[in-house]
C-alpha positions in Angstrom: 26.9 1.6 49.9 27.6 -1.3 47.7 24.1 -2.8 48.1 22.7 0.6 47.0 24.9 0.6 43.9 23.9 -2.9 43.2 20.2 -2.0 43.3 20.7 1.0 41.1 22.6 -1.1 38.5 19.8 -3.7 38.5 17.2 -1.0 38.1 19.1 0.5 35.3 19.4 -2.8 33.5 15.6 -3.4 33.9 15.0 0.1 32.3 17.0 -0.9 29.3 14.9 -4.1 28.9 11.5 -2.2 28.8 9.5 -2.4 25.6 10.1 0.4 23.1 7.4 3.0 23.2 4.7 3.1 20.6 5.9 5.0 17.5 4.3 8.2 16.8 5.8 8.2 13.3 7.6 5.6 11.2 8.8 6.2 7.6 7.4 3.7 5.1 8.1 3.0 1.5 5.6 3.0 -1.4 4.4 -0.4 -0.4 3.8 0.5 3.2 6.8 -1.3 4.6 8.9 0.3 7.3 12.1 2.0 6.1 15.3 1.2 8.0 16.6 4.1 10.0 20.0 5.4 8.7 22.1 7.7 10.8 23.2 10.9 9.1 26.6 10.7 7.5 27.0 14.4 7.8 28.3 15.9 11.0 29.4 19.3 12.1 28.3 22.4 13.9 24.7 23.6 13.7 25.4 26.8 11.7 27.3 24.8 9.1 24.6 22.1 8.5 21.5 24.2 9.1 22.2 27.8 8.1 20.2 30.3 10.2 20.8 33.2 12.5 21.0 33.9 16.2 18.0 36.2 17.3 18.2 38.3 20.4 15.1 38.9 22.5 14.4 40.5 25.9 14.9 37.0 27.4 18.1 36.1 25.7 19.0 34.5 22.3 17.8 31.5 20.3 18.5 30.1 16.8 16.2 30.6 13.9 16.0 28.9 10.5 13.9 30.5 7.8 12.6 28.9 4.5 10.3 30.6 2.0 8.1 28.7 -0.5 6.6 30.6 -3.4 2.8 30.2 -3.5 3.0 28.7 -7.0 5.0 25.8 -5.7 3.0 22.6 -5.9 2.3 20.6 -2.8 -0.1 17.6 -3.0 -1.2 18.3 -6.6 -2.1 21.9 -5.8 -0.1 25.2 -5.5 0.4 26.2 -1.8 -1.4 29.5 -2.4 -4.7 27.6 -3.4 -5.7 27.4 0.3 -6.0 31.1 0.4 -9.1 30.9 -1.7 -10.9 28.7 0.8 -12.6 29.7 4.1 -11.5 27.8 7.3 -15.1 28.6 8.5 -16.4 25.9 6.1 -15.3 23.4 8.8 -17.1 25.3 11.5 -20.5 23.5 11.4 -18.7 20.1 11.7 -16.3 21.2 14.4 -17.8 23.9 16.5 -15.2 23.5 19.1 -12.6 25.0 16.7 -14.4 28.4 17.0 -13.9 29.0 13.2 -17.2 30.8 12.6 -15.6 34.2 11.6 -12.4 32.9 10.0 -12.8 33.8 6.3 -9.4 33.0 5.0 -5.9 31.8 6.0 -4.1 35.1 5.5 -3.7 35.5 9.2 -3.2 31.8 10.1 -0.2 30.4 11.9 0.7 26.7 11.0 2.4 25.4 14.1 4.4 22.3 14.8 6.6 21.4 17.9 9.4 19.0 18.4 9.8 18.1 22.1 11.9 16.3 24.6 9.2 14.0 25.5 5.4 13.2 25.5 2.9 15.1 27.5 2.9 18.6 29.0 4.7 17.9 32.2 7.3 20.3 33.8 10.2 18.3 32.4 9.1 18.3 28.8 10.4 21.1 26.7 9.5 22.2 23.2 13.0 22.5 21.9 11.9 23.5 18.4 8.7 25.5 17.4 8.0 25.8 13.7 5.6 28.5 12.6 4.4 28.9 9.0 2.7 32.1 7.8 1.7 33.7 4.5 3.8 36.8 3.8 5.1 39.1 1.2 8.7 38.5 0.6 10.8 41.0 -1.5 12.1 39.6 -4.8 15.7 40.2 -3.7 15.2 37.9 -0.7 13.7 34.7 -2.1 14.7 32.7 1.0 13.1 35.2 3.5 16.3 35.7 5.4 14.7 37.9 8.0 14.2 36.0 11.3 11.2 38.0 12.4 7.7 38.1 10.7 7.7 39.9 7.3 4.8 41.9 6.0 1.4 40.1 5.8 -0.5 41.5 2.9 -3.8 40.5 1.4 -1.8 39.3 -1.5 1.2 37.4 0.0 3.9 36.0 -2.3 5.3 33.2 -0.1 4.6 30.8 2.6 7.4 31.3 5.2 8.4 28.7 7.7 10.5 29.9 10.7 11.9 27.2 12.9 12.8 28.5 16.5 15.4 26.3 18.1 16.8 26.3 21.6 20.5 25.1 21.5 20.3 24.3 25.2 17.5 24.7 27.8 18.8 28.1 28.9 17.4 29.5 25.6 13.8 28.4 26.2 12.6 31.7 27.4 14.1 33.4 24.3 12.6 30.8 22.0 9.1 31.4 23.6 9.5 35.2 23.4 10.5 35.0 19.7 7.5 32.8 18.8 5.1 35.1 20.7 6.5 37.9 18.5 6.0 35.8 15.4 2.3 34.9 16.1 1.3 38.4 17.5 -1.7 39.6 15.5 -2.5 36.2 14.0 -6.1 35.1 14.4 -6.0 31.3 13.7 -3.7 28.5 14.8 -3.5 25.5 12.5 -2.0 22.2 13.9 -2.0 18.5 13.4 -3.1 17.0 16.7 -2.4 20.3 18.3 -5.5 20.2 20.6 -4.0 17.1 22.4 -0.3 17.9 22.3 1.3 21.0 20.8 -0.9 23.7 22.2 -1.3 22.4 25.7 2.5 22.0 25.9 3.1 25.5 24.7 0.7 26.9 27.2 2.4 25.0 29.9 5.8 26.3 28.8 4.7 29.9 28.6 3.2 29.6 32.1 6.4 28.1 33.4 8.4 31.0 31.9 6.0 33.8 32.6 8.3 35.8 34.8 11.1 35.8 32.2 8.9 36.8 29.1 6.2 38.9 30.8 6.3 41.6 28.1 5.6 39.2 25.4 3.2 36.9 27.2 0.1 38.5 25.9 1.3 38.2 22.3 1.2 34.4 22.7 -2.6 34.5 23.4 -3.1 32.7 20.0 -2.3 29.5 21.8 -5.1 29.9 24.5 -8.0 27.5 24.5 -10.6 29.9 23.6 -8.9 31.2 20.4 -9.8 29.8 16.9 -7.8 26.6 16.4 -8.0 24.2 13.4 -6.8 20.8 14.3 -6.5 18.9 11.0 -6.4 15.5 12.6 -10.0 15.5 13.6 -11.7 16.2 10.3 -9.0 14.0 8.6 -10.1 11.1 10.7 -13.8 11.5 10.1 -13.2 11.6 6.4 -10.5 9.0 5.7 -10.5 6.5 8.6 -12.8 4.0 6.7 -10.2 3.8 3.9 -6.9 4.2 5.7 -5.3 2.1 8.3 -3.7 5.1 9.9 -4.4 8.9 9.8 -1.0 9.9 10.9 0.3 12.9 8.9 3.0 10.8 7.1 0.4 8.4 6.0 -1.9 11.2 4.8 1.0 12.7 2.9 1.5 9.6 0.9 -2.1 8.3 0.5 -4.0 11.6 0.1 -1.4 14.2 -1.0 0.9 11.9 -3.1 4.0 13.0 -1.3 7.1 11.0 -0.4 9.7 12.3 2.0 13.4 11.9 1.3 15.9 10.0 3.3 16.6 13.2 5.2 13.5 12.5 7.3 13.8 10.9 10.8 11.3 8.8 12.7 9.5 10.9 15.3 10.0 8.5 18.2 13.8 9.2 17.9 13.7 13.0 18.0 13.8 13.4 21.8 16.9 11.3 22.0 18.6 12.9 19.0 18.2 16.3 20.8 19.8 14.9 24.0 22.7 13.5 21.9 23.1 16.9 20.2 23.4 18.8 23.5 26.0 16.3 24.7 28.2 16.2 21.5 27.4 19.4 19.6 27.2 17.4 16.4 24.3 18.6 14.4 24.0 15.9 11.7 20.9 14.4 13.1 19.4 17.8 14.1 19.5 18.7 10.4 17.1 15.9 9.8 14.8 17.0 12.7 14.7 20.6 11.1 13.6 18.8 7.8 11.0 16.7 9.6 9.5 19.7 11.3 9.5 21.8 8.2 7.8 19.1 6.1 5.1 18.7 8.7 4.2 22.4 8.5 4.2 22.6 4.7 2.1 19.5 4.3 -0.5 21.0 6.7 -1.2 23.7 4.1 -1.9 21.2 1.4 -4.0 19.0 3.8 -6.0 22.0 4.9 -6.8 22.6 1.2 -8.0 19.0 0.7 -10.2 19.0 3.8 -11.9 22.3 3.3 -12.6 21.5 -0.4 -14.2 18.2 0.7 -16.3 19.6 3.6 -17.4 23.0 2.0 -20.2 21.8 -0.2 -21.1 18.6 -2.2 -20.3 20.4 -5.4 -16.8 21.3 -4.2 -16.3 17.8 -2.9 -16.9 16.4 -6.2 -14.1 18.4 -7.6 -11.7 16.9 -5.0 -9.2 14.2 -6.1 -8.9 13.3 -2.3 -12.1 11.3 -2.1 -12.5 7.7 -3.1 -15.3 5.2 -2.6 -15.5 4.7 1.1 -14.7 8.4 1.7 -18.1 9.5 0.3 -19.9 7.4 2.8 -17.9 9.1 5.6 -18.6 12.5 4.2 -22.2 11.8 3.9 -22.4 10.8 7.6 -20.7 14.2 8.5 -23.3 16.1 6.6 -26.2 14.1 8.0 -25.0 14.6 11.6 -24.8 18.3 10.8 -28.5 18.2 9.8 -27.9 18.9 6.1 -30.2 16.2 4.8 -30.2 17.4 1.2 -26.5 17.5 1.0 -26.2 14.2 2.8 -28.5 12.6 0.3 -26.6 13.8 -2.7 -23.4 12.6 -1.2 -24.9 9.1 -0.3 -26.1 8.8 -4.0 -22.6 9.6 -5.2 -21.3 6.9 -2.7 -23.6 4.3 -4.3 -22.2 5.1 -7.7 -18.6 4.8 -6.3 -18.6 2.0 -3.7 -18.2 -1.5 -5.0 -17.4 -3.4 -1.9 -20.6 -5.1 -0.7 -20.3 -4.4 3.1 -19.8 -0.6 2.4 -22.6 -0.5 -0.2 -24.9 -2.0 2.5 -23.8 0.8 4.9 -24.7 3.3 2.2 -28.1 1.8 1.5 -28.9 1.7 5.2 -27.9 5.3 5.8 -29.7 6.7 2.8 -32.8 4.5 3.4 -33.0 5.8 7.0 -32.7 9.4 5.8 -35.5 9.1 3.4 -37.6 7.3 6.0 -37.1 10.2 8.4 -38.2 12.6 5.8 -41.4 10.7 5.1 -40.4 9.8 1.6 -41.7 6.3 1.9 -42.1 5.3 -1.7 -38.5 6.4 -2.5 -37.3 4.5 0.6 -39.1 1.4 -0.4 -37.6 1.5 -3.9 -34.2 2.0 -2.4 -34.7 -1.0 0.0 -35.6 -3.2 -2.9 -32.5 -2.0 -4.9 -30.5 -2.9 -1.8 -31.8 -6.6 -2.0 -31.1 -6.9 -5.7 -27.6 -5.2 -5.8 -25.9 -6.5 -2.5 -25.4 -10.1 -1.7 -25.1 -10.6 2.0 -26.6 -11.4 5.4 -28.2 -8.1 6.2 -31.9 -8.6 6.7 -32.6 -4.9 7.3 -34.2 -4.3 3.9 -36.6 -7.2 4.5 -37.7 -5.8 7.9 -38.0 -2.3 6.5 -40.1 -3.4 3.5 -42.3 -5.5 5.8 -43.0 -2.5 8.1 -43.6 -0.2 5.2 -46.2 -2.5 3.7 -47.9 -3.0 7.0 -47.9 0.5 8.3 -47.9 2.7 5.2 -49.7 0.8 2.5 -51.8 -1.5 4.6 -50.8 -4.5 2.4 -50.6 -7.2 5.1 -50.0 -9.9 2.5 -46.9 -8.2 1.2 -45.8 -7.4 4.6 -45.9 -11.1 5.6 -44.0 -12.1 2.3 -41.1 -9.7 3.1 -41.0 -10.9 6.7 -41.0 -14.5 5.6 -38.1 -13.8 3.1 -36.3 -12.1 6.0 -36.6 -15.2 8.3 -35.7 -17.5 5.5 -32.5 -15.5 4.9 -31.8 -15.5 8.5 -32.1 -19.3 8.9 -29.7 -19.9 5.9 -26.9 -17.9 7.5 -24.0 -20.0 8.6 -24.0 -20.4 12.4 -21.4 -18.4 14.3 
């Protein structure tokens, strides 16, 4: 028996020595330096620190916290209600897997974010908090939208309402899932950030696990099924901003794209599973108050991010009105339009990129893309003029314009002397390059 205990102790000590898992979120300051984590000084019962209400369902009770934001409230340079003027379907040609073709507005969209006990969708991973944000009409006498259930959803909503469904212990999971199903019933579109990979697969697994307990409400949760319209903001954000930003995590997009800075109430995402375990053991809700803040900020920021993305992807004209695009972003956007087969729009965006981009390598990429586009369209004279502009405006080791001009002179104009000259210049440039 003693040898068995010794083995267990050794294994436990090895477990403590394992490397810390990769961070999924780390708060940073204005200079990009990590902020030190500070435990909450406020402690107490959940109802005292995070006012909400207990909601009864057919499967039991859970805790719900509700916040309402007036549509005039600014978030990321624009009022929250601005996104209601933009169609989610604008992203459909770029991401057909989202099934957004018939989604004309966000009036019936549910912005969803989960906080979980771990990573993945295994049987032991719970979504202990599910936040759902919807556009609703809130009576003037109830500015904080005290009702725990969904309010009226009119064509002219007054608020963006975030409800956070929380299970105080695992026995409340079925009630939480039942309440969330009631909340999203009738909604046509789910909006998430990395939800295709994480949030929605986990929710589907948890509904399947609890199907016997919540059978009456199971069909109401069909919004989370794979074949339903789902806008995952991470994918279009990566395509648009990854050339400029080191990270496309939501916290980084908040700071770099939306101009937002979270308060010290926020908590690093990698700590959240352990904070929930600590809460269940002690009943002290000081840290859970910060988890509620973290989840709520994620959801509200998704509204502003959706506005920025749709404004950029809708048309080149709308993109030029967006303050979210900087030099390298225009190249990324042009590539998206070109892959979609929109040559005219891609050309317009590439030419805007030439006006904006100053870094030589990026300018070379723009010239290469635009030149290849003109070449495919048979606009040889314009392509040749562009390749010569490339040579005179970008210093570097790229011999592509020499090659293209040589082929143009040989195959299109029949000027073999000029073709030989461009080829010779290309070889000369190649020979002068520093050896690797």
